[in-house]
MDAnalysis code that builds the backbone (N, CA, C; Angstrom):
import MDAnalysis as mda
import numpy as np

u = mda.Universe.empty(249, n_residues=83, atom_resindex=np.repeat(np.arange(83), 3), trajectory=True)
u.add_TopologyAttr("name", ["N", "CA", "C"] * 83)
u.add_TopologyAttr("resid", np.arange(1, 84))
u.add_TopologyAttr("resname", ["MET", "ASN", "LYS", "TYR", "ALA", "ASP", "CYS", "TYR", "TYR", "CYS", "GLY", "GLY", "PRO", "VAL", "THR", "GLU", "ARG", "LYS", "THR", "ALA", "LYS", "PRO", "CYS", "LEU", "TRP", "GLY", "GLU", "GLN", "LEU", "ILE", "ALA", "ILE", "VAL", "ASP", "LYS", "VAL", "PRO", "THR", "GLY", "VAL", "CYS", "GLU", "GLN", "CYS", "GLY", "GLU", "LYS", "TYR", "TYR", "LYS", "ALA", "ILE", "VAL", "LEU", "LYS", "LEU", "ILE", "ASP", "GLN", "ILE", "LEU", "LYS", "HIS", "ARG", "THR", "LYS", "ILE", "LYS", "ALA", "ARG", "ILE", "GLN", "VAL", "PRO", "LEU", "ALA", "ASP", "PHE", "SER", "LYS", "ALA", "THR", "ALA"])
u.atoms.positions = np.array([
    [5.304, 23.250, 13.472],
    [4.967, 21.924, 13.029],
    [4.646, 21.089, 14.283],
    [3.648, 20.345, 14.005],
    [2.944, 19.526, 15.210],
    [4.089, 18.023, 15.234],
    [3.908, 17.537, 16.216],
    [4.709, 16.145, 16.249],
    [3.569, 15.370, 16.535],
    [3.670, 13.884, 16.021],
    [2.941, 13.023, 15.713],
    [3.684, 11.716, 16.457],
    [2.785, 10.596, 17.055],
    [3.225, 9.373, 17.510],
    [3.359, 8.578, 16.131],
    [4.148, 7.462, 16.241],
    [4.395, 6.583, 15.275],
    [3.044, 6.038, 14.617],
    [2.823, 5.678, 13.331],
    [1.790, 4.914, 12.913],
    [1.108, 3.911, 13.462],
    [-0.165, 4.170, 13.799],
    [-0.880, 3.007, 14.542],
    [-1.048, 1.847, 13.817],
    [-0.902, 1.648, 12.267],
    [-1.320, 0.612, 11.604],
    [0.175, -0.168, 11.344],
    [1.208, 0.736, 10.781],
    [2.301, -0.045, 10.526],
    [3.581, 0.315, 11.328],
    [3.558, 1.116, 12.467],
    [4.778, 1.802, 13.057],
    [5.515, 2.594, 12.452],
    [5.272, 2.935, 11.278],
    [6.248, 3.889, 10.448],
    [6.167, 5.098, 11.127],
    [7.311, 6.159, 11.011],
    [7.152, 7.585, 11.350],
    [6.352, 8.208, 10.735],
    [5.375, 9.196, 11.432],
    [4.480, 10.092, 11.011],
    [5.308, 11.526, 11.056],
    [5.051, 12.429, 9.693],
    [5.581, 13.633, 9.554],
    [4.541, 14.476, 9.090],
    [4.711, 15.827, 9.370],
    [3.627, 16.785, 9.030],
    [3.737, 17.130, 7.495],
    [2.756, 17.270, 6.922],
    [2.439, 17.963, 5.444],
    [1.372, 18.614, 5.331],
    [1.158, 19.740, 4.256],
    [0.152, 20.210, 4.256],
    [-0.580, 19.546, 3.079],
    [-1.898, 19.027, 3.064],
    [-2.549, 18.360, 2.119],
    [-3.917, 18.665, 1.858],
    [-4.831, 18.284, 0.888],
    [-5.960, 18.833, 0.617],
    [-6.799, 17.552, 1.287],
    [-7.776, 18.110, 1.955],
    [-8.682, 17.242, 2.647],
    [-10.098, 17.027, 2.031],
    [-10.450, 15.995, 1.586],
    [-11.789, 15.847, 1.318],
    [-12.675, 15.762, 2.525],
    [-13.590, 16.748, 2.445],
    [-14.841, 16.666, 3.316],
    [-16.452, 15.941, 3.010],
    [-16.627, 14.749, 3.425],
    [-17.757, 14.010, 2.991],
    [-19.024, 14.416, 3.811],
    [-20.223, 14.330, 3.437],
    [-21.641, 14.522, 4.210],
    [-22.109, 12.937, 3.643],
    [-21.945, 12.108, 4.636],
    [-22.412, 10.439, 4.088],
    [-21.335, 10.210, 2.945],
    [-22.015, 10.099, 1.870],
    [-21.012, 9.590, 0.841],
    [-20.641, 10.618, -0.273],
    [-21.401, 11.667, 0.051],
    [-21.336, 13.118, -0.895],
    [-20.354, 13.821, -0.312],
    [-19.495, 14.197, -1.570],
    [-18.312, 15.118, -1.432],
    [-18.833, 16.716, -1.085],
    [-18.544, 17.328, -0.230],
    [-19.096, 18.512, -0.026],
    [-18.342, 19.658, 0.020],
    [-16.806, 19.372, 0.054],
    [-15.723, 20.487, 0.002],
    [-14.520, 19.693, 0.106],
    [-13.582, 20.468, -0.559],
    [-12.277, 20.163, -0.301],
    [-11.256, 20.979, 0.464],
    [-10.829, 20.952, 1.260],
    [-10.078, 22.095, 2.169],
    [-8.681, 21.846, 2.065],
    [-7.860, 22.693, 1.257],
    [-6.698, 22.705, 0.996],
    [-5.645, 23.118, 2.055],
    [-4.380, 22.714, 1.956],
    [-3.238, 23.132, 2.724],
    [-3.538, 22.691, 4.359],
    [-4.095, 21.642, 4.665],
    [-4.677, 21.294, 5.815],
    [-3.163, 20.589, 6.591],
    [-2.634, 21.004, 7.702],
    [-1.772, 20.113, 8.605],
    [-2.156, 18.791, 8.624],
    [-1.446, 17.904, 8.126],
    [-1.751, 16.499, 8.442],
    [-0.507, 15.571, 8.556],
    [-0.843, 14.693, 9.628],
    [0.539, 13.773, 10.023],
    [0.088, 12.630, 8.803],
    [1.334, 12.266, 8.076],
    [1.513, 11.151, 7.145],
    [2.170, 10.441, 7.293],
    [1.984, 9.172, 7.294],
    [2.765, 8.076, 7.661],
    [3.715, 7.835, 6.440],
    [5.202, 7.700, 6.674],
    [6.078, 7.762, 5.525],
    [6.231, 6.300, 5.050],
    [5.300, 5.436, 5.665],
    [5.617, 4.023, 5.019],
    [4.370, 3.650, 4.291],
    [3.203, 3.839, 5.209],
    [2.079, 3.465, 4.446],
    [1.107, 4.379, 4.028],
    [1.524, 5.452, 4.346],
    [0.404, 6.752, 3.826],
    [-0.514, 7.285, 4.748],
    [-0.985, 6.351, 5.767],
    [-2.065, 6.643, 6.852],
    [-2.224, 8.252, 6.976],
    [-3.234, 8.985, 7.229],
    [-3.172, 10.220, 7.474],
    [-3.701, 10.415, 8.954],
    [-3.240, 11.543, 9.551],
    [-3.780, 11.771, 11.034],
    [-4.045, 13.260, 11.074],
    [-5.082, 13.707, 11.677],
    [-5.383, 14.987, 11.956],
    [-5.559, 15.305, 13.325],
    [-4.968, 16.517, 13.884],
    [-5.303, 16.892, 15.331],
    [-6.742, 17.353, 15.558],
    [-7.097, 17.240, 16.760],
    [-8.618, 17.613, 17.019],
    [-8.838, 18.872, 16.533],
    [-7.889, 19.816, 16.941],
    [-8.014, 21.356, 16.787],
    [-7.945, 21.584, 15.330],
    [-7.514, 20.873, 14.311],
    [-7.454, 20.986, 12.915],
    [-9.151, 20.572, 12.489],
    [-9.450, 19.445, 12.949],
    [-10.867, 19.198, 12.577],
    [-12.033, 20.104, 12.776],
    [-11.534, 20.543, 14.153],
    [-12.703, 21.610, 14.561],
    [-12.505, 22.952, 13.669],
    [-11.461, 23.228, 13.320],
    [-11.477, 24.568, 12.382],
    [-12.038, 24.388, 11.217],
    [-11.765, 22.984, 10.545],
    [-12.234, 22.562, 9.319],
    [-13.830, 22.652, 9.514],
    [-14.493, 22.104, 10.687],
    [-15.701, 22.245, 10.829],
    [-16.288, 23.474, 10.902],
    [-15.803, 24.468, 11.435],
    [-16.048, 25.930, 11.492],
    [-16.106, 26.572, 9.963],
    [-14.883, 26.448, 9.368],
    [-15.005, 26.641, 7.890],
    [-16.261, 26.124, 7.074],
    [-16.558, 25.116, 7.280],
    [-17.589, 24.481, 6.495],
    [-18.927, 25.112, 7.040],
    [-19.043, 25.080, 8.237],
    [-20.434, 25.555, 8.841],
    [-20.506, 26.869, 8.662],
    [-19.580, 28.014, 8.638],
    [-19.879, 29.133, 8.384],
    [-19.541, 29.744, 6.784],
    [-19.115, 28.857, 6.122],
    [-18.502, 29.160, 4.829],
    [-17.385, 30.209, 4.694],
    [-16.856, 30.283, 5.677],
    [-15.604, 31.098, 5.726],
    [-14.255, 30.870, 5.101],
    [-13.606, 31.433, 4.592],
    [-12.442, 31.081, 3.693],
    [-12.573, 30.364, 2.510],
    [-13.760, 30.351, 2.002],
    [-14.191, 29.437, 0.775],
    [-13.607, 30.283, -0.488],
    [-12.686, 29.968, -1.162],
    [-11.925, 30.455, -1.963],
    [-12.528, 30.279, -3.615],
    [-12.891, 29.211, -3.740],
    [-13.489, 28.826, -5.176],
    [-14.327, 27.655, -5.123],
    [-15.020, 27.742, -6.455],
    [-15.782, 26.344, -6.560],
    [-15.120, 25.604, -7.378],
    [-15.262, 24.294, -7.470],
    [-14.619, 23.635, -8.823],
    [-15.512, 22.673, -9.136],
    [-15.592, 22.109, -10.295],
    [-16.579, 20.964, -10.824],
    [-15.673, 19.626, -10.857],
    [-15.960, 18.666, -10.712],
    [-15.327, 17.589, -10.740],
    [-16.023, 16.195, -11.650],
    [-15.419, 15.857, -12.534],
    [-16.223, 14.846, -13.320],
    [-16.435, 13.640, -12.407],
    [-17.748, 12.846, -12.137],
    [-18.092, 11.943, -11.487],
    [-18.342, 10.333, -12.349],
    [-17.708, 9.512, -12.039],
    [-17.734, 8.200, -12.667],
    [-18.128, 7.327, -11.876],
    [-19.109, 6.207, -12.659],
    [-19.682, 5.175, -11.819],
    [-18.946, 4.141, -12.016],
    [-18.255, 3.386, -11.118],
    [-17.333, 2.283, -10.901],
    [-18.238, 0.858, -11.216],
    [-19.227, 1.130, -10.975],
    [-20.148, -0.152, -11.229],
    [-20.568, -0.361, -12.755],
    [-20.138, 0.665, -13.501],
    [-20.427, 0.370, -14.896],
    [-19.392, -0.065, -15.818],
    [-18.141, -0.245, -14.835],
    [-16.880, -0.527, -15.654],
    [-16.951, -2.154, -15.993],
    [-16.366, -2.370, -17.105],
    [-16.354, -3.798, -17.572],
    [-14.835, -4.165, -17.608],
    [-14.496, -5.584, -17.016],
    [-13.219, -6.035, -17.347],
    [-12.951, -6.277, -18.672],
])
């Protein structure tokens, strides 16, 4: 388990959890990496990632290693919403 400093934004305690990390290329979702060690602020929910974790995610995406499945996600256009 990694240790994290208190939250930069609210000062709350940050604890490690395994989360799903959406990975974007510009504004396009290219993958979701599951079970990523993530520091999560207990007060505001801000997420923190260690540099080594981000490097490993980059390797996974670059070399397409450990890709378990492909999913389809519906895309809605918020600009078409009416109040």
